[in-house]
Structures are given as structure tokens and as C-alpha cells.
N, C-alpha and C positions, 0 to 999 in steps of 0.2 A: 732304413727299415724301423718301423714302429716296435720297439721293444718294451717287454713288461719287467719291472723291476720289483725286488723285494724292499719293504720299508726298511730304513737304515735305524731309524729310532729303536732304542732296546726294547720299549714296552709301548703299548696304546696308551693312549690319554687316559687319566684316571676318571672314573664315573662320579664325578662331581658337578655341582651346578654352576656354570659359568654366567657371568652377567648377561642379561638378554640385553640386545640391541635395541634402543628406543630413542627417536628423535623427531623433532618436528619436520614432516616431510615436505618438501616443495616439488615433487613430480609425483606423477602417477607411479604406482610401483608395478609389482610384478603379474605378468601373465604367464602361466605356465603352459604345459603341453597336452597335446592330444593329436592323434593323426596316423598316418598310415607309412609303412616303410617299404621301400621298394628295390629291386634289384634287376640287373639286366645280365644275360648270360645263357647259358645253356638250358637252365631252369629257371623260371620265374614264378616264384610263390613266396613272397616275404612281406610281412606287413605288421605295422603297429601304429598305434593311435596316439598322436601328440602334436597339437598344433597351437599356435599363439597368434594373437593378433592385436593390431592397435589401429585407429583411423587417426591420421595425423593432421587434425585442424586445430587451429587455435584461436578461434574467433569468439569474443565474448558475446553471450546470448544471455537471454533472461532468465530470472527466477531460479527455478530447480536446475537449470541447465549449469549453473554454477556450482552444483552439487558435484559435478565432475572434476576430478583432480586434473590440475594442468599438466600437461605433457610439455615441459619446459624445455627439454632437449629438442622436441620437435619444433620449438618455436625458436631455437636457437638461443635459448638460455641457458648458461652454463651453471651447473650446480654440482655438488657433491653427490656421488651415488648413494643410494639409500641403504645399500649392504656394502661392504668392503670387497667382497669376492662372490662370485657365482661359479658353482661348479656343476657340470653336467655328465650325466650317464645315460646312454641310450644306445640307440641304433640308426638306421641310416635317415630317419626321419630329422635327426638333429646332428648327423654326422658332417662336419664341415670340413673334412680333409684328411682325417687320420687313415683312411683307406687308401689315398691316392699312392702311396709308396710301398703297399705291400701287394702280394701276389695273390689278388682276389678278382673274381667277376663283379663283385658288389662295389663299383665305382660309378661316380658320376661327374668326373672332372673333364667334360667334353660338352660342347654345345649340342642341342638347344638348352641343356641344364644350365642354368644361371642366366638365361635369355633375358630377364627382367632384374638381375641382380647388377649393381654397379660394377664389381670386379669381374663380371662375367663367370664362366664355369670354374669354381673353385673344390669341387667334391660335394658341393651340397645338393641333396636329392630333391631340388626345386626347381621351379622357373625364377624365383627370386629368392626372398629371405627364407631362412628357416625360422621355425618357432623360437629358438634361442636367441637369434639375431635380434629379434624383436624385444624378447625379454630383456635383453642387455641394455637397449635404448631405454627401454621403460624404467629400469633401474637406475638410468643416468650415467652409464659408463659412456665414454667418448667413443670407444672402439667395440667391436664385436669380440666376444670372448675366443682367444686363440685354441687352435686344437692342440692336443698334447704333442702331436708329431713335431710342432714347430714352436712350442710355448718355451721360452728361455728367460733365465735371470729374474729380474723383479716383476717381469711381466705376468708371472703366475700369481702374484699377489692379489690380483683382480680376479682370478679364477682360471680355471682349464676346462676345455671340452675334451672328454675321453670318449666320446660316442663313437661307435663303428658299425657300419653296414653289415648286416647279417649276424649281429651280435645277439646272444640270448641269455637267459638266465642259466640253462645248462651249457655246459662247455661244449658238447658235441653239435650243438644247433646250428644251423647254416655251414656245415663243413663241405657240403657238395658245391657250394659258391667259392671255396679256397679259404685263403687266409682271412681271419676277422679276430677281432678283440672281444671276446666274452665278457660277461659282467665281472667274473673273477678276475680276468685279465686287466679291466679298467680299474679294479680295485686296487691291483698291484701297482698300476701306474699312479694311482691317487696316493698310495702309501709312499712312493718315491717323491711326491710332490711334496708331502707333509715334511718329509724330511728336509727336503729343500727351504721350506717355510721356517721351519725350526733354525736352520742356520741363519736365515735372513734376518729373523726376528730376535734371535739370541738365545732363546732357552724354550723348554716344552711349554710352560706355563703360558707365556706370551702367545705362542702359537695357538695353543688350546683356547684360549680367550678370543684371539683374532677369528679363528674358524667357526666358532661357535656364533658369531654374528652374521655368517654367510648363509646365502641360501643354496640348497641343493635340489636339483631336480633329477629323478630317476624314472625313466620310462622303458620298460623292457617287459618281455612276455611274448609278444606277438610272434616274433620268429621261432619260439619254441612251439607254437602251433603250425604257422604256414611252412615253416622251414625245419619241421620235425615232425609232430604229431600227424599232421594232415599230409605227410609225405612218405607213404609207406613203403615205396620203392627204395628209399634210401635208410628209414629210420625203424625201428621196432616198437617204439613206444605206443603205438596205438594198438598193437597187438598185446602188449604187456598190462595196458591200465585202460580202463573205462575213462571217459571224460571226467567224471567225479574224481576218481583217483588219481588222475594226471594232474588236475588242478592242485590236489593235495599235495602231491611231490614237488610241484612247482613252488608254491607258497611255503613249504618248509624249507627248502634250499634259499628261496629269496629272502626269508626270516633272518637266515644265519649270515647271509651276505649284507643285509641292512644293518645287523648288529656289529658287523666289522666296520663298515660306514660310521656308525655312531663311536665306535671306539677310537676311532682316529678323527673325533673332534666335530662330527655333523651334528647340529643341533636344529636346525630348520629344514626339514625333507618334505617336499611334495612328491607324492607318489602316483603315477599317471596310470589309471586303468587301460585295458586293453580295449580297442575300439571295435565298430562291427566289420570284422575281417569279410563275412560273408556278403558285404554289399559293395567291396571294392569291384573296380573293372574286371581286375584277374579273375576274382571268384565268379562274377557273373558270367564272363566269358568260359569259364571251364566247366562251371556246375550249375547255371541257372537255364531253365529251358527256354525261357523268353527273353533272356537277356536283361531282366528288369527286377525279377522277384529275388530278394536277397536268399544266400544259401543258409538255412537255418540251423544246420547240424554245427557250421562253423560258429555260428552266432550264439548257440547253446552253450558251447563249449568255453565261448568268450565270458558269457555271463557267469559261469560258475567260477573261473578265475577272479572275476572282479569281486563278485559276492566274498570270497575268501580275503582278497586283498583288503577290502574295507574292514574286515574283521581283524587284520593283521595290524591295522592302523589303531584300532582300540587297544590291541594288547602291547603295542609298542609303545603308546602314550602312557598306559599304565605302569609298564616296567621301566620307562625311563622319563622320571618326571621332570627333568630339567630340559627335555627336548620336545619337540612339536613336529609330529607327523601328521599329514593330511592327505587325503585320497581325492582325486580329480575323476569323476565321472564321465571320461572320455566318451563310454558308449552312449550314454544318455543325451549328451550334448549333440553328437554327432546324429543321433537318431532324430532330432528336430530338424537338422539340415534335409535329411533323407525325406522326412514326411511333408514338409512344408518349404520346398527350396525357393519358390517364388517369393515368400515373404523376406527372403534373405538375399535376393538378386540373382538366383541361380537358374539357368534354362536347362543345363544338361547335367544329371547326376549319376548316369550309369555308364559313361564312358569317359576314357582319358583324352586330355587334350592332345596329348601326344603318346603315340603307341602304335602297335601293329596288331591287326587280326580283329575279330570280334570285340565290339566294344573297345577298341584301341587298347585291349587288355592282355592279349595272349603274349606279347612281346612287348616290353617296356621302351621308353625313347632310345632309339638309334642315333649313333653319332651323326650330326649334320640333317637329322630329319627336320622336316618343316612342321612345327607345331600348330594348333588352331591359332587365328588372329585374336578371337574374342575370348581370351583366357579368363577373365573375370566373370564370364557367364558359366564356366565349367567348375563343378565342384572339385574334380580330380584333375590334377597336373598330368600324371601318368597313370599307369596300370595300378598303381597302390597309393600314391601320394596325392592328398589335397592340394589344391592350387592356393596362391597367395591369398585369394579373397576368401576362402574358406579359413586358412589360417588366422586371419584377423578376427573373423566372428567367433570362433571358437576359443581362441586365446583371451578374448576380451570377457567370455563367460568362466573360463577357469580362473582368471585373475579377480574377478567381481561376480560371484554366483547370482545370477539372475532367476534361477529356480532353487529351492531348497535342496534338490537332488543332485544340484551341480557339483557341489564339494562337501566334502565331510571330514572333520566336524566343522571347519571352517574353510574360506577360500584362501587363494595365496595371497591377496591384499592384506588379510588378516595374519596370515601365517608370518609374514615379515615384521609384523608388530609385536609388541609385548604384551600377549594376551595369554599367560601361561594357566590361567585358572580356567578359561574356557575350554582347554584342552584336556586339563587333568586337575582333579582336586575340587575343594568347595568354592563356592562363588566369592568373589572379592569382597561382597558385602552381605550380610544375613537377609537382608530384605530390600525390596525396592518399591516404592510408592511413586504413583503417576497421577498427575493432576493436568487435565487440559481438555481439548475439544475434539473434533472429529479427526484431527490428524495422528491422534493416538486412542480414540475410543476402539475398544475391542469387544464391544457387545453391550454396554449400559443402556444404549437407547432401543435394543431390540423390542422392548415391551412398553415403551412410552407412546402416548398419542402425539406422534410427531412425524413429519415428513423427512426428518434427518435420520435416516435408517439406510443401513448398507447390507443388511443379512439376507441378501438374495444376490443371485448370479446375474450379470458376471463379475460381482464384486467377488473377491476370493478366488478368483478362476486359478491363480497360480500358487494359492496357499494350500499347504497340505491338508487343512482340515476344511477347506472350502469357504463358503460365505458365512461369516461368523459374525459379522457387523462392523468389520474393519472397512474403512473408506479406502480401499486399495485394492490392486489386482493381488496382493502377495503380503507381505510382511510391513507393518508400520515402524516407525522410528524406535518405538518403545519396545518392539519385539527384538529389533536388531540390538539394541542397547542391553537387553537381558541377556542376549547371546554373548556379548562381549563381557558382560560381567560375570559369566560363568554359570548362569541359572540353566538347570536342566530342561525346564518347562518355561513357557510364556506366563507373565504375571497375568492371573485370573481377573476378570473386570468384578467390581464389588456386586452386582446383581447375583454372581454365581459363586464367590468366594464363601467356602464353608469350613468349619472346624479349625484344626490347626494349619490348614493351608494359607491362612491369613498370616502365618508367621514370615512368609517369604514375601509378603506385600501384596498390594492390590492396586489394580487399575481404576480409577474413579473418574476418567475422562468422559465426556459426554458430547457428542455433535450438537453444535449450535451454541454451545455454552460460551460465555463471556465473563469478563470481570464484572461488569454491570449485570444486575439481576434481568433486566428487561431484555438484554441483548438476546437476540435471536427467537423472540416471542412470536414473530412472524413464520416461523417453523413448527411451531406448536410445543409440546413438552420437551424439555431439556434440563439438565442438571448444572446450573451455574455454579461459580467456584465457591461461592458462599456455602452453599449446600453440599459441594464436594466436601468441604472442610467439614461440615457436620457429619457426614458420613465417615470421615476419618476419624472424628472423635468417638463415634461408635466402635470403630476398630480399635482405637487405642484402648478403649474400655474393655474388649474382649481379648486383646494381647494381655493386658495386665492380669485378667482372671487366669488366663491360661499360664501365664509365668509365676503367678502367685504374689507379686508385690509391686507397688508403684515403683519403687527404686530399681529393681530388675527390668521393669518394662522400660524405665527411663534409658537405661544404660543401653539396653538391646536397640531401642529404635534411634539413639543418638549414633548408633554405627551404620544404620541404612541409608541409602541414597534415595533423594526425593528428586523428581522431575516434574517441574513446573513450567507450563507452555499454554499462556492465556493471552488473549488480546486481539487475536486474528478476527474473530466474530464482532468484536466490539467495532471494529472498522467495515467489515463486510456486510455484517448483519446489523449495523446500527448506524453509524456516523454516515456512511457512503449509502445509506437508503434513506433519502428524506421524505419519500413518499410513506414511510412506516414511524420514523423517528424523528424527534425534533433536535437532537444534539447537534447536527450541522448548523443550524440556526441560532443556538444557544452558545456555542463555543467556537472559537477560531480553532485551526489545528493545534496551535501551541497551547491554548487553553485546555483543549480536550486531552491531550497527551498529558497533561499536569494533572488533571482530574482523575485520570484514568490511574496513574502512577501513584497519586495519593490513596486511592482506594485500595490498589494492589499491595502497597506498603503493609496497610493494616492487615490484609488477608495473609501475607507473608509471615507478618508477626504473630499471628493466630497459630500458624503451622508450626513456628518455632515453639510456641508455648506447649503445643502438643507433643514436643520432643524433637522436632526434624532438627540435624545439626549438619548436614551434607546436602546442599541444596542447589540444584542448577536451575537457573531462571533461562528460559529459552526466548529470545528476542522474535521478532516477526520477520518474516521473510518478504521480498519484493511483491507484496499483493498486487500491485499495479501491473504486474506482468501475467497474473494466472488468466487463463482463458475466459473465464466469467467477466472480468474487468475490461479485456479487450472487447468482447461482445457487448458488453453492457455501454461502454463510451463510443463504440465503432469507430476504433482506431486503425491504423493501417498495418496492425500486426505488431507495432511497438509498445512498449511498456507504457502505462499511464503515469506519467511523472508526478502528478500533483497528489496521487495516492501513495506513491512511493515516498514523497517528501513528507507526507503526515506521518507513515509507519517510521521513518527514520527519527522524526521529533520523539516518538514513543521509545524507540531502541536508545537514543542518547540518555534519557532520562532513567531508564531501566538499568543501564549501565552505571550510571551514577547512583542508583538505588543500591546496587550491590557493595558499592564502597560505604554507604551509609550503614547497611547492615552488618558488615564485618567489623565496622568501628564500633556499633552499639552493642553487639552480640560476640563477644571476644572468644567463648567456647564454640562457636559455630563457623561454618565455610560456606559462603555463598559464591557462586561463579555466574558469569554472564556468557550464554552461548550466542555467537553472532551469526545468527542464521541469515540475515541480511547480507552480510559480508561473504559468508560461503556462497550463497546464490548469486554472487556478482563476480566471482573470479574462478570462471572455468572454461571449458571450451566443448565442441561436440567430439571431441576424441575418444570419449568412454563409450561412444555409440549413439548419443543422443542427436539424432536425425532432425526430429520434429520437436520445435521448442514452444510454440505458440497455440498449437492445436491439442485437444483431449484426445486420449485414445479411445475414450467411451463418453458419449454426450449427444446433445442435439442442437442445432443452429449454428450460428456463426461462431467460427473456431472450436465448434462443440461445446460452447461455452455457456449456453442459455439454459439448457435444462441436464442435468444430471444423469447418469448411467439409469437406464429404465429396466425394470426387470425382465431378463432373457433377452436383452439387446446384444447384438453381437458386436465385441469391442474390435480395435485393430489387432491384427495378427502379430506384427511386430513390436510388441509391448516395450522391449527393451530400447527400442530407438524413440521412445516418447518420453518427454520429462514429466507430463501430466497424465495421470490416469484418467480424471475426470475434470470438471469446470473447475474445482477447487484443490484438488489433492495431488500429490505427487505419486509416481508409480513406485513399485518396490525398488527398483534399479536407483531412482532418485533417492529414496529412503537410506538404502545402504551407504550412499556416498555422504548424506548429511550425518548420519548415525556413527561413521567411523570417523569422520572430522571433528564432530563434537567430542567423541570419546579420545583421540588422540589427534591433537590438533596439528594439520598439515601447515598451516600459517600462525605466526604468532596473534595474529588477528581474529583467528578463529573463537578463541574462548578469552576470557579475563576473568581473574588474573591468571589462571591456568585452566586445563581441559579436565574432562570428568576422570580421565584415568589417574590423574594426580590427585583429584579432589577425593576420590574414593580411599586413597592411601593415607590419607591425612590422619 
């Protein structure tokens, strides 16, 4: 029997800051939960939203495909887990056997459950893996996290799964199904585990430090609706509380429970919102007139809970500065699958693959029942649970947010890294200055007489402010870095920055710009690096006036972070455009790289003269792999080697320049970000299915003409490496920015990454 126990240690861990876990990651990290929970028995109404996923391919692809983090575990590469332990709290979506030995109708230890799982039916409410099984693999664990019912000895040091089908925030939730382990019971079991960890590690301090580096996932609340509030024949809650009042009551209790979890060592906690209960096959079977229209009164109540849960995340982060709580928007992610199933490979969204009655949703999977053979085409495995295919998609987005609404304030990938300032407190640097081209332009070209503009849809289609001039469907690299550095808002473009707003930094980047002044002139107006530096000189004067003296301004600017990423257009819109420029006839690739670096060196020294002391120089990516180059050179879809070879010459010289600058200016720190290397070490496992065709464009590989106004882009944008013929998608930008901030491989940044640079 699965018993709960009181914590043996005499007091909870003290509320002190424990060193955050940070390392160069060699695996893709965590994908957390979203999904539905299901039970079978005399009553069938239970549900939560918690799913994870990861596609398991490890094939080297081109350019920004490399921005995808390698799933070494899937490729048979052994490595240390990215976190020492993983603790799981939840209900049937992540229960992996805790209910097997208790007197409950909420069990799944029989076929066809586990039909696609190597070990067969184990108690998992799924045809295959649960979300947390996938997470464990992504974190680098050799085995799945064991259930509390069977975890023994030193096995607990890698984590424990406490989840129990039918469990809720409230103790009475799910009682009509028999025994279950409520969240309070799971917390008592965790306290017992903590006592064992203390015994194994020798003292409370060591145990507290160890647990602070672990990841905790908590997904509860769905049963408090389906096996409580919306079951008036068993529970009085719907008569006692309005939906608004009930959400408040749940969150109040949840808050206290999470504080208990914090008191016993949890410092990195992902809270999973409740999904669309009203869209499950069970809800459709029992409450939808046509069997397809979601039950809105259910979904309305779920949204009330989620809104309050997101607010709770802010309060917890404000109260516990040494912890990191995040919210995963399960509701919103699942809504995308419901609204556009074909884009994700689903054919059936309103019926379970296995079940009985209308929509296969009135009774869940019965023992030895024959399920549908085409399980990947079904969104739902049974009356309540998503299938494996849905778990993969949803988990990918919970780990690496593909929309700004997917996670708050950061996604799970960032949660396991050391980003305390982004979650709580002041930015890690007082200001952030950006010099570059269209990869980071956020509006400076909008008023220029140029064809290098992006202030129209579908650009910005996934950005919360719409089309702003960013050459992307969503955030660009500088936006994501601003988030990682802890800024509340994105850095404004030079053309729009006013007043004291400039004290937090300015974005000078311009589409079409290059190191050389003539670069990009075929496109029309642009602001080359020389002019961006002139604009910065004006900014420095304005900051000096605001701060009152040159010395104060110099000290202030020396603490700021400077992003400099130039050179791509000096190849794309210069050297490899012989019809418009003579440089390829004047210089060999080796000579041209030297000419560029010589000029670049002088420009960087000018920036140093204006006060820059923490500077990241971004190398060039594999330009020979962008759709434009593939279309231009009429390749078979493989990268253009001559172009990439020229780019590598530039990068080698840029890395050497970093050494020269650090030797010459001992009061400054310069680093090199190896964009080419990041873009050449990855796989399709992060969801990049299309690697050589743009999501939006015209011509071969959609690489001949960029996105046109009002053009309809691809629907499955997270599957694409490239947004248009030249620029990465937001999904690709997230991978590049996170690896440049916190290096996954030693080769990602030299001599160290941005995170270390800003701490100098």
C-alpha cells in the first residue's frame, strides 16, 4: 500500500539562497507538462492538462537547424543529467504506478494502456510514455523517474514521482473513485523523501543545496473541477461557490501547499495550468450537442483558475527571491491543436482512440479493448488523455516557448538555467546596446527609403505587438537576450527612443547594413555600422547630460552589455553579388575577410572609446545554407560550400580579433559567439522538420523573394528553421540566444558566454 508519512527532520529548510545550478549543457533540457487525466470505473469525469514531447532524431542539418539543442540521449551519447534530480507531483497524466497497489478505480495497469510502451502496462494512463518519462530522457537520466510506491535507497537521489490518479488540490477531490493520494498526501510523501535525502547526504545543508538544483513539476487542479466542482451529485462545491469564488479558494490552498514545497527545498518549480476540460471526448460526449463544440462553461472555469495561477507565480517569485516559479499555459497550447489539427498531423480531435460510447468518451479504455490502429492521427488516446503524438508537440512548446503566451515569465528551458534576474529583481546590466543588421533590427528601417523593411504582416504574426519592423514571425535574438538579461521590456529602436528611456539601452540595428558603407546599397537606404556608431555617439552625449557628468556616464556605460553582429550583408549583399559589387573581383575570400576584419577592428575600437567594456561579437552563421543561397545557386538543397568556406575565414579572424582586443584593452572584456558552430551542431529533435525552405517567401525554396505584404505563411512555423529567405524563425532565435547566453558546448562562445561576460 502507498502510505503517506510525516517529514522526519525537525524543521524545514531555512529561507536562504542556495547556489543556483549552472553548467554548459550537452543535451536538450526539460519539457514540462500539459494534458488531461482520465480514470475508468463507475464514474468517468476526471481531467488535467499536462503533456510533454520530444522528437527523437539526431541528423545534422543546415544553418539554423543547428540552433536546436542536441538530444544526446536519443543518439546514444551518454552524459550527466542537466539537473541532479526531478520530482513530480500530479494526477493520472503523470502517475506511473502509484495507484496500482491502492483500492482505487483510477488505475491503468492493464492493456491496452501501455500498448506502445516498452514495458507494457505499468500504471501509466497513456498508450506510451507519459510526459514526465519524456522529460526524464531530455534531462539526461538513464531511466525514468520511479514512482514513490517503489522508489528505494539511493534511487531517490535522482528524483521521485508522487503523482496519483484522481488527485486534487482539495483532499476530498476524486473520493468517489476510491483511494488516491491528494496533493497534501504527495507533499507528506515528499517530506519523507527529504528526510531520506538528508540521511544519504549527511546533513540538512547538503540536502538543501542538492534539492535547490533539482527541477520540480506540479500539475494539479483539473480533478478539482471534473471530479469535484462539476460533479454536483457527489460534491457541494458548485452550490457553495461561484466559478470565480471556487478558483480563489483553490488558488489560496494551492499557494499554501507550494510554500510547503518551497520550505522543503524546491527552488525551480514549473506550475502547469489546467487545460481545456470542455474539449475532451468525455466532455463532448456528455455535454456537447453536436459532439464537436467544446463545453464553454467548463473552459470558462478553467480560464479563471489559470488566470489566478499565473498571478500566483508573480507573488511566489516576489516573496521568494532565491526561487524560480514559472507558469505553463497548457490551455493556450492545447487550443492551437484543437483549432488547427491538420498543421500538427491530427485527423481526429473529438474522439478517443480507445473508449466506449459517443466520441469514445463515455467510458474510458476497458481491459483488453482494441484501440484504433492509427494512434498518431488521434489527438486523444482515451476519453481524457492526449496520445503520444500530442504529448510530443505540447511538451516541445512547454519546454521552449514558441509563442510569448506559452510560458510565463520564462519557459522550462530557461527555468533550469541560472537566470534569477529575469524572474525577480533588477536587470543583470543597467543597459543593453545593440549594433547589427536585419537579424536584430526592430524598427530602425521603417521610415527609410528601402526595400529592406518588415513593418507589415505576416512579419510579426506571432509577436505580441504585431509587425514592428522585426524580420521574423516573432521575437528576434536581441529580444530574447533582453529577456534573459532581466529587462522588463524590449530595447527600443534608435528612431523611437526618447528621454530617460535611453538609459536602459538602444537598438541601432538596420536591415541591409554592413561593416562596409556600400554594403546593401542595392536595397536602398540603410544604416551601416559607421553610422550606427555615430548615432551611439549622440546617445552617449544625451546620457552624459542626463547623468550630469562625463565620469558618471563613463562608469555607467562601462557596466552595460553591447551586442555587435555585423558582416552577413558584407557577403550576401556585397561579395556574393558580383552583378552589383566588385569586391569578389578585387579580393580572394581570404583577402576579403582580412579587409573586413581590419575595418571592423577600427569600428570596435571606436565603440570602446565611447565607453563599451562588455562586448559580445557575434560571428556569422552558415550563410551558404539559407534558402536564398540555395535558390541562387540552384543546388540540390544542400548547403553552398564555397559560401560557407568564405564565412569561416571571417569567423576565424574575428575570434582572433577578440584575443587582440582583450590584450590591448585590459579594462574591457570581449567575447566571440560562434553562431556558425551553433548552427552546425543540432538535430531535428526540437521540431525543425523543414530545414531548407522558408516559411514565407516566393520561388525555389521560397528563397528568391522575401515575405510579401499580406502573404500567407506556413501554418506550422515552429517546424521551420527559416522564416523567410534570409532570417530565422522565432523558434530558431530562441535556441541561438539561449546558447549564446549560456553556452551548451565549450565551442559556443569564446573565451566564455554572455552570462559570464555580464557578471565580470
